[in-house]
N, C-alpha and C positions, 0 to 999 in steps of 0.2 A: 516472425510472428504472424499469426493469422489476422485477418481484418477484424474479426470479433474481438480479439485480444487488444488490438490497437484502440478500438472504440471504447472498451472497458477502461483501458489505461487513461485515455484522454478524458473520459467521463468522470473519472475519479480525481485525476491530477489537476485539472483546471479549477474546479471548485475549491480543492484543498489549498492550492497556491493563492487563490483569491482570499480565502479566509485567513491564510497565513499573512498576507499583506495587511489585512485589517488588524490582525494580532500585532504585527510589527508597529503599526501606527498607534494602536491603543497602548502598547508597552512603551513606546517613545513618549507619549503624553503622560503616562502614569509613573514610569520608572526611569525615564531619560534614555540616554544613549545605550547604557548597559542593558536596559530592558528590551530595547529594539534589537540589539545584537543577540540576546538570548532567544527572543521570539523568532528572529531570522534563522538562527542555527537550528532551532526546534522544527521550523517549517521545512528546512532543507533535509534534516534527518528523516522526518516522516516521508517526504517525497522520494528520497533516494531509497530508503528501505522498502517501501511498498512497491516502487517501480521495479526494483530488482526481483521482488517476489513474483510480480506479474510476468516478467520476462522469463524467469526460471520455470514457472509452472507452464507457460506457453511453450517453451522449448521441450519440456518433459512430455507435454501432451502429444507432441509429434512422434515421440519415441513409443509410448504406450499409455493407455489409461491408468495402469497401475503405477507407472512412473510419475504421472501427474499428481496422484495423491501423495506419493512419497515426497515429491518436490515441494508440495504445499506444506506438508508437516515439517520437513527439514528447514525450509525457508522461514517458517514461523518460529521454530526453535532458535535458529541463528539470529533472527531479529530480536527475540527476547533476551538472549545472552548478550548480544551486542549493545542493546540499550542498557542493560544492567552494567556492563563494563563502562559505557560512556558516563552513566550516572555516578558510578563509584569513583571513576578517575576525576571527573569534573564536578563532583558533589560540593566541594568546598571552594570552588573557583570564585575569584573576584573579577574575572574578565567580563562576565555578563551576569545578568540577574537570573538566579536559578528559578525563581517563581515564574517569571515570564517564560522561561524556557520550558518548564514543566507544564504549565497551563497550555502553552501553544502545542506541545507534543500531544497532550490529551485531546484537545479540541480538534487538531488536524487529523489525528487518528480516527476520531469519531466521524468527521466529515468524509474522510477517504473511504472508510468502511461503508457508510450509508450510501454514498454515490456509487461505489463499486457494486453493492447489492442492487441498487436501482438499475445500473447498467446491465447486470446479468439478467434481471427480470425482464427488461425491455429487449434484450437480444433474442432473436429468434434462431434457436439452434435445434437441430434434430437430436432427439434423445435416443433414437434407434437408427440403425443403418438400413435404409430402404432396399439396398441391394443385397443384404445378407441372405445367405442360404440357411434354412433350418435343417439341422441334422436329423436324419431318419425320415425325411419327407420325400426323398427321391427327386427326380427331375420333373415331375408333373406340374 
């Protein structure tokens, strides 16, 4: 991973897990132990899914810019399908509170996305390669 990618990952993960901790405490107070468990699992789900996406896109960026876009789209599709599978398999579970789980996933996803966007905006990255040669311009 490049240093910029690590900064983006940390910039999004730390606030997300902080909000997830608050969600666990709120769920514990509102819905008891099952609520806290649901909120904890929701926080971990968001953290793992989004971290894997950042790592996949970072790795693909080293291969080529085109692969980076493909990796971003594929990782998004995999996340959506995986969350649908998790929700369908555990939709009727009594092991944790489904509302605490769902609200935590939504809130943590919004926090992750907002802080990831913030990190990208604050990251100073070159949009062009200053060493690039322009075709047809010769060696002058």
